[in-house]
N, C-alpha and C positions, 0 to 999 in steps of 0.2 A: 856539573852544570845542571841547573833545573830551569826549564821554560815555565814561566808563570802561566801561560796559556794551557799547559799540559798538567799543571800541578793541581793537587786537591787543596787549594787555598781559596776560601770564600769569605773575604772580608765583609764587614758590615758597614754601611754608611752612617747609621745612627747608633748612638750608645745603647747597649742592651739595658732594658728596664730592670732586669734582675740583678744588675751589677751593684755590689755593695761597697766597692773601694776601687782605687785606681788600677791596681794589678788585675783584679777580677774583670774590670771593664775592658782593659786592653787585651787580656788573654782570650776573652770571648770575642771581642770585636775583630781581633787580628787572626782569628781562626786557628788558635793554638789549642783551645779546649772546646768541647761540646758539653753543655750542661744537660745531663740525662734527667736529673731530678735534684731537689735540694740536697746538697752534700754528696752528690754522685756525679762524676765527670768521666768523659772519654777524652783521651789524648789524640788530637789530630796530628797529621804529619809534622807540622812545625813544632808543636809542643813535644812530640815524641823525639824529635831531633835534639831539642834542648835537654830533655830529660836524659837521653842516652849520653850526651856529652858530660852532664853532671855525674852520671854513673861511671863513666870512663875515668874521670878524675878521682872519684872515690876509690875505684878498684886499684888505680895506680898507687895511691898512697897507702891503702890498706895492705896491698900485696907487699909493698916495700917495707912495711912494718913487721912482716912475718906472718900476718894473718892469712888464713886459707878460706876460699869461698865455698859455701855449700848452698843448698836450697831446700828449706824445710816445708812441710805441708801447711796449707792454710787451714785444713780441717784438723781439729784436735779433739781427742776424747776428754770429757770433763773430769774424768777420774784423776788425771795427772795434775789438774788444777786443785782438786780437793786435797791433795797431799800437802800443799802449801797454804791452803785456806784462801787463796786468791780468787777462787770461784765466787766467794762472797764479797771480797774487797772490790772486785771489778764487775760484779754481777749485773749492775745497772747498765753498763755499756757493752756487755758481751752479747753477740748474736748467738743464741743457743737454739737447738732443735733436736729432734730425734730422727734417726734414720729408720728404714723399714724393718730393721731388726730390733728396734727399741733402744738402741744405744744413744745416750745423750752426748751430743757433740757441740762444738762451738767453732766459729770462724775466728782464727787467732788474732787477738788484739795486740799480742806480743808473744815472745817465744822462749822465755827463761825456762819454763818447765820442760818444754820439749827438748831443748838443747841439753839440759841436764840429764834427761833420760837417754839421749843418744850417747853422750860422753861416758856415762857410768857403765854402759855396756861395751864400750870400746877401749877405755883406758883403765888399766888395773894397777899400774906401777908408776912410781915417781920417775922412773927412767923415761916414760913417755911424755913427761911434762917439761915445760909449759906447752899448752895448746891454746891457740886463739882461732876461732871460727867466726865467719860473718856471712851474711846473706843480704841481698837486695830483694825485697818482697812486699807484696800488698798486705796491709793490715786492715782490720775491720773493727769499727767501734760505733755503737748505736748512740751517736751524739744527740743530746736533747735539743741542741740549738746549733745546727751547722751554720757557719757564717764565713764571710770573706773568701769565698771560693775554696781554694785548696788549703787555706790556713786551718780551718777546722771542718773537716769533712768526715763522712761515714766510711769512706774507703780511701786509703792513702798509701803512698809508697815510702818505705822506710829502709834504711840500712841499719841492721842491728848486728852487733858483734859481741862475742862472749869469750872471756879468757878464763882458763883453768890453771891454777898454780898449786904448788905443794905447800906454800907458806905465804905469810903476809909480805915478806920481802919480795917474793916473786910477783905478787899482785901489784905492789908498789911500782915495780919496774915496768910491768905491762901497762899500768895506768898512765905512766909518764909517756910511754910509747904512743898510746892512743891520744893523749893530750896533744902531743906534737903532731901526729898525723892529722888530727882534726883541724889544727891551726893551718896546716898546709893545704888541706882540702878547701876550707872556706876562703882562704886567700886566693887559691887558684880559681875559685868561682867568682872572684871579683867583689867579695863582700867585706865591708868594714865591720868588724864584730868585737864584742867584749866577752871575757870569760869571768864568770862569777860563781862563788860557792852557792850551793842550792840545797833545798830540802829533798831528801830521797823519796819521800812520799810512799806510795804503794809498792815501789820497787824494793824498798828496804835497803839495808847496808849502812855504812858509817859515814862515807864521804861521797859527795857528788858535785859536779860542776856543770853549769849551763853555758851554752854558747848562744849569744843573742845579738840581734841586729836592731839598731834604732829604727822605729817605724810607727806611724800613727795607728796602724791596725794591731799593734802588739798588745798582748794580754798580760804581760809582766811589766812592772814599773821598777826601774833602778835609778836612784838619784833624781827622781821627778821626771824621768824620760820613759815613754812607752817603748817596750822592747818586744821583738819577735823572737821566740825561741826556735833555733834551727838545729840544735844538738844538745845531748845530755849524756854524761858519762857517770857511772856509779861504781863504787867499791862495794860489792854485795857481801863479801866475806863468805860465811858458810850457811847463810839463811836457806838457800835452796838445796844445797848438797846434804845438809842434815835432814831437812824435811823429806827429801826424796831418797835418802839413804844412798847417796852417791859417794863412794869411798874408793881410795887407792891404798896400796901398801907403800909405806915410806922406807927409808934406808934400813930401818931396823925390823922390817916386816910387820909393822903395826898399822892397823887400818886407821886412815885419817880422812876427813871430809875435804873435798876440793875447796880451795879458796878462790872465789869467783869475782869477776868484774863484768859489767855489761856496758855497752857503748852504742848509743843510738843517734842517727842522723835522719831528720825528716827530709827525704829527698824531694818529694813533691812540694814541701814547704820551702825548700831552697828556691825552686822555680818561681814560686809566688813571691818570696821575699826579695829575690833579685829584681823581679818585675816591679815590685812596689817601690823599691828605693832607686831603681835605674829607669826612670821614665820622666817625661815632661808633658806639656800640654798637647803635643802632637802624637805621642805614642811611646813605645818601648825604646830603651837604649841598652841593648844587651852588651855585657862584657864579651870581648872576642872569644874567650875560652869556651863559652857555652852558647854563643849565637847560632841560630839555625844555619845561616850562611855568613861568610865574611863580607860579601859585597852584593848590593843590589844594583844591577845594570839597567837603567831606564832608557828604553829606546823610543825616541820621539818621532821617528819617521819610519814607516814600514819598509821603505827602500833600503834602510840601513841595517835590517835584521841580519843579512849575511855578514856584514862588517862586525856587528855586535857579537855574533856567535864566534867569529874568529878571535875577537878581543877577549871574550870569555874563556876560550880555550887557552890563550896565552896566559891569562891571569891564573887559571887553574894549574898551569904547568909550573908555576912557582909556589904551589902549595896552598892556594886559597880557593874557597868554594864560592860559586857565583849563582845568584838567582837572576835570570834574564827576564825583565818585564817586556815581553813581546806582544802584549795584548793590544787589541784594537780598541783602546780606551783613550779618553781625553787626557792631556798632560796632567791636569790637576788631580785626576783620579790616581794616576800612577805615582805622583809625588806624595799624595796623602797616604797611599798604601806603603810606600817606601819608608816614610817616617813612622807609620804605625807599627810595621813589622820590626823595625829597630836594628837591622843589621849594621855592623860598625861603619861600613862605607857605602856611599851612594854615588855611583858614576852615571853621567848623563851623556848620551850620544845622540846628537840632533843637528840643529842648524849650524852650530859652530864647527862640527865635524865635516859637514858638507863644504863649508867655506874654507876652512884652514886645517882640517884633520885634527881638531882640538877636542879633548874630552874634559868635561867639568867633573870635579870630584869634591864631595862634601864628606867631612868626618862627622858622623852622626852625633857623637858625644859632645864635641866642642863647637860644632857648626862651622869649623874652619873650611873655607872654600878655596880651591886652586884649579888652574887649567893646565893640562899637560898634553903633549904629543904622546902617542901610544908608547914609545920606548921610554919616555920620561915617567909615564904613569907606572909602568911595570917596575922601573927602578925605584920609584918612591914607595910602592907597596912592598917591595922586597926589603927596603931599608926599615920600614915600620914593622915588619913581620918576620924578623930573623928567627933562628932556632930558639925555642923556649919562650918567645914573646907572647904566645897565646896560652901558655900553661902557667 
């Protein structure tokens, strides 16, 4: 349970002038993000809650696919990039600098080179394969034109995974595992997406697929529809292992290059994409699986705060999280904020409760409204949110 009066939530009454699209507007206005500078953002408590729920879904499905989580460095020496030539391919968007010893470093825009260095020092035999490693980490790119909030920013959060196999057949199998895991992840996040074959670009490799969501701020066009890219997977083959001399011994004792795949999800992009396609004129409409809270409880009479806290405790006892708006604010302010924040349910305890112990409930997505006694409300919420309903 969180009391609005004690929370670090500072909603804005006016639309931010810097907002470039619907999602950007509501994420700033609703106190999910703080804009430090163009393309640079801090995640406030509400935004961090959503992000962590997305990360939780990603970890669940990546772990179930057999991948293992690691955490690589953001600082990388340029010399590992020089082995593949990508220091030139990505040179324009890389943040590079020298440390006090004169070493040339970069802030990692991606991690293919680093993970290849790690695995080539740790895996020497086919018996240790296959291996799939992933991380959830901040990436850095010197974007010439940051835009649309988190959609194209200089600092962003990404889930990147890398598979290492002994042959093409192993890569094909791992690729299908990731394809399936990605579908499950995006479905769990409440997104309607398409999968299409794509150009591998600077990543290299033979085959790649993009996961995209229809949206007006999308930078890709498929069948005349603007699309937002939220994930991309690649069959890299031996591009990196050959360039970096990453070999293992096969069944015959012969040195072979690892056959690699890489698999990326724009975690912060998911947050923005969901906000973009799940909003209306009043504010955000979060899918329950990643909403900051399950229910906003609006208290319209200060005398009812003890009753509201008791109700919130009962709701939380059945597995739902509650934001209690106990502020000394006008009813209109409270309702506007409840719609803006976009939690799946809005419950109201006020005059009706005083007169007949009745609580009004609105489903944020459908705008369906009902009135319940306390026991009926709990029964209804339990029926709507059984095991697995929010995942």
